[in-house]
C-alpha positions in Angstrom: -39.3 -149.2 -53.9 -40.9 -150.9 -50.9 -37.9 -150.2 -48.7 -38.0 -146.5 -49.7 -41.7 -146.3 -48.6 -40.9 -147.9 -45.3 -38.0 -145.6 -44.7 -40.2 -142.5 -45.4 -42.9 -143.8 -43.0 -40.4 -144.4 -40.3 -38.9 -140.8 -40.8 -42.4 -139.3 -40.4 -43.0 -141.2 -37.1 -39.7 -140.0 -35.8 -40.5 -136.3 -36.6 -43.9 -136.5 -35.0 -42.4 -137.9 -31.8 -39.9 -135.0 -31.7 -42.7 -132.4 -32.0 -44.4 -133.7 -28.9 -48.2 -134.0 -28.2 -50.6 -131.3 -29.5 -51.3 -128.5 -26.8 -54.8 -127.1 -26.1 -55.7 -123.6 -24.4 -56.0 -125.4 -21.1 -52.5 -126.7 -21.4 -51.0 -123.2 -22.0 -49.4 -122.0 -18.7 -50.5 -118.5 -17.5 -48.0 -115.6 -17.8 -45.7 -115.1 -14.8 -47.2 -112.9 -12.0 -45.7 -109.4 -11.5 -43.1 -109.3 -8.8 -44.6 -108.1 -5.5 -43.1 -104.8 -4.2 -40.4 -105.1 -1.6 -41.6 -104.9 2.0 -39.9 -103.6 5.0 -39.8 -105.4 8.3 -43.1 -103.9 9.3 -45.0 -104.7 6.1 -45.5 -102.8 2.9 -44.8 -99.1 2.9 -48.1 -97.1 3.0 -48.9 -93.9 1.3 -48.1 -90.9 3.7 -51.2 -89.6 5.4 -51.2 -85.9 6.4 -53.2 -85.1 9.6 -52.0 -81.5 10.0 -54.5 -78.7 9.8 -54.3 -76.8 6.5 -52.1 -73.7 6.7 -54.0 -70.4 6.2 -52.0 -67.6 4.7 -53.4 -64.2 5.7 -53.3 -61.1 3.6 -50.1 -59.1 4.5 -52.4 -56.0 5.0 -53.7 -57.7 8.2 -50.3 -57.9 9.8 -50.6 -54.8 11.9 -47.7 -53.5 14.0 -47.4 -54.9 17.5 -48.4 -52.3 20.1 -46.0 -52.2 23.1 -47.8 -53.1 26.3 -48.5 -50.3 28.8 -46.6 -50.8 32.0 -45.9 -48.8 35.2 -42.6 -47.8 33.6 -44.5 -46.4 30.6 -46.1 -43.8 32.9 -42.9 -43.4 35.1 -44.7 -44.8 38.1 -42.8 -46.0 41.2 -43.5 -47.2 44.7 -47.1 -47.2 45.7 -48.3 -46.0 42.3 -46.5 -48.9 40.6 -48.4 -51.3 42.9 -51.6 -49.5 42.1 -50.9 -50.0 38.4 -50.7 -53.8 39.0 -54.0 -53.7 40.9 -55.6 -51.8 38.1 -54.6 -54.3 35.4 -55.5 -57.3 37.6 -59.0 -57.2 36.2 -57.7 -58.3 32.8 -55.8 -61.4 34.1 -56.4 -64.3 31.7 -57.7 -62.0 29.0 -55.4 -61.7 25.9 -55.4 -58.2 24.4 -55.3 -58.0 20.6 -51.8 -57.0 19.6 -53.0 -54.0 17.6 -55.0 -52.5 20.5 -53.9 -50.2 23.3 -55.0 -50.0 26.9 -54.3 -46.9 29.0 -55.3 -47.4 32.7 -55.9 -44.5 35.0 -56.5 -44.7 38.8 -58.3 -42.2 40.9 -57.8 -42.6 44.7 -61.2 -41.7 46.3 -60.5 -42.8 49.8 -58.1 -44.8 51.9 -57.5 -46.3 55.4 -55.2 -48.6 57.3 -56.2 -52.1 58.3 -54.2 -55.1 59.5 -50.9 -53.7 58.3 -52.3 -52.9 54.8 -53.1 -49.6 53.2 -56.6 -50.0 51.7 -57.4 -47.8 48.7 -60.9 -47.2 47.5 -60.4 -46.3 43.8 -62.0 -45.6 40.5 -60.1 -47.4 37.7 -60.7 -46.1 34.2 -59.2 -47.8 31.2 -59.0 -45.8 27.9 -59.0 -48.2 25.0 -57.8 -47.6 21.4 -58.5 -50.2 18.8 -56.9 -51.3 15.5 -53.5 -49.6 15.1 -52.4 -49.6 11.5 -49.9 -46.8 11.5 -49.6 -43.1 12.4 -51.8 -42.0 9.5 -54.8 -44.2 10.3 -56.9 -43.0 13.3 -57.6 -45.6 15.9 -61.1 -45.9 17.4 -61.3 -44.7 21.0 -63.4 -46.1 23.8 -63.2 -47.5 27.3 -64.9 -47.5 30.7 -64.3 -47.7 34.4 -65.3 -49.4 37.7 -64.8 -49.1 41.4 -61.9 -51.2 42.9 -60.7 -51.8 46.4 -57.0 -52.5 46.6 -54.9 -53.7 49.5 -51.3 -52.6 49.4 -48.4 -53.1 51.8 -45.0 -51.5 51.9 -42.4 -54.3 52.0 -39.6 -51.9 52.6 -39.0 -48.2 52.1 -40.3 -47.3 48.6 -41.2 -50.9 47.7 -44.9 -51.7 47.6 -46.9 -54.8 46.9 -50.4 -55.1 45.7 -51.8 -57.9 47.9 -55.4 -57.8 46.6 -57.5 -55.9 44.0 -61.2 -56.4 43.9 -63.1 -54.9 41.0 -66.8 -54.2 40.7 -68.2 -55.4 37.4 -71.9 -56.0 37.8 -72.9 -55.4 41.4 -74.5 -52.3 42.7 -71.6 -49.9 43.5 -72.9 -49.1 47.1 -73.3 -52.8 47.9 -69.9 -53.6 46.5 -68.1 -50.9 48.5 -69.9 -51.7 51.7 -69.1 -55.3 51.4 -65.4 -54.9 50.6 -64.6 -51.9 52.8 -65.8 -53.8 55.8 -68.1 -52.7 58.7 -68.0 -49.2 60.0 -67.0 -47.7 56.6 -70.4 -46.4 55.5 -69.5 -42.8 55.8 -66.4 -43.4 53.7 -68.5 -45.2 51.1 -70.9 -42.3 50.8 -68.1 -39.9 50.4 -66.6 -42.0 47.6 -69.9 -42.3 45.8 -70.4 -38.6 45.9 -67.2 -38.0 43.9 -67.8 -37.2 40.2 -65.4 -39.8 38.6 -65.5 -37.9 35.3 -63.9 -34.9 37.0 -61.8 -36.3 39.9 -60.3 -34.0 42.5 -57.0 -32.5 41.6 -54.1 -34.8 42.5 -56.3 -37.8 43.0 -55.5 -39.4 39.6 -52.5 -40.0 37.5 -54.0 -38.2 34.5 -57.0 -35.9 34.0 -57.6 -37.0 30.4 -56.9 -39.7 27.8 -54.8 -37.2 25.9 -52.3 -36.9 28.8 -52.1 -40.7 29.2 -51.6 -41.1 25.4 -48.9 -38.4 25.4 -47.0 -40.3 28.1 -47.3 -43.6 26.1 -46.2 -42.0 22.8 -43.2 -40.3 24.4 -42.1 -43.5 26.1 -42.4 -45.7 23.0 -41.5 -43.1 20.4 -44.8 -43.7 18.5 -47.2 -41.4 16.7 -50.8 -42.3 17.2 -54.0 -40.6 16.0 -57.5 -41.6 17.1 -61.2 -40.8 16.5 -63.9 -40.9 19.2 -66.1 -44.0 19.3 -69.4 -42.5 18.2 -72.5 -44.3 19.7 
């Protein structure tokens, strides 16, 4: 009996030693940390950042047809007249015309003289303007205006002319502008020019006598149909 009790006691000690010491909360190890994302050679991959401006989608109804530019060829101009056309349009250099608008320049030659190998033309440049082409059935708004211009042309070879300079009057007094740019001794010419009614130029002094004529030439060249309404004040 005594040996049996000793054996049971020894068995209990052996089992207690196998179970190990009692663990507390402090002894419990934390759960393993989540694996870090893979990094490239230059560090972690960042979320993409878009710096582009947002895209604005316009209503299809605003995509008006592109109006062909008016050129010397549009009017059938050659030689000296083609050089005058370049001089007339020089006033718009650096200005971008809206694609749905139309410009129809017209030049009236009011006086001319020779100087230093150049032919100097004293002109009135009128530009008829039509705004907002949306198709043949929608009338465009008509407007426009004009100014005096002094052009220096030179014939390079027979039939080939160059516009060497084109000075346009925008804000100055017309008489002062012409006297300054026509040079000394041209006062009589200047007075003759100022006496001309630019709204009714002498026959043969201008390419066209009305906007209707210029527009007809443009339409025939480009095979377009255009209607317009006067720009009421």
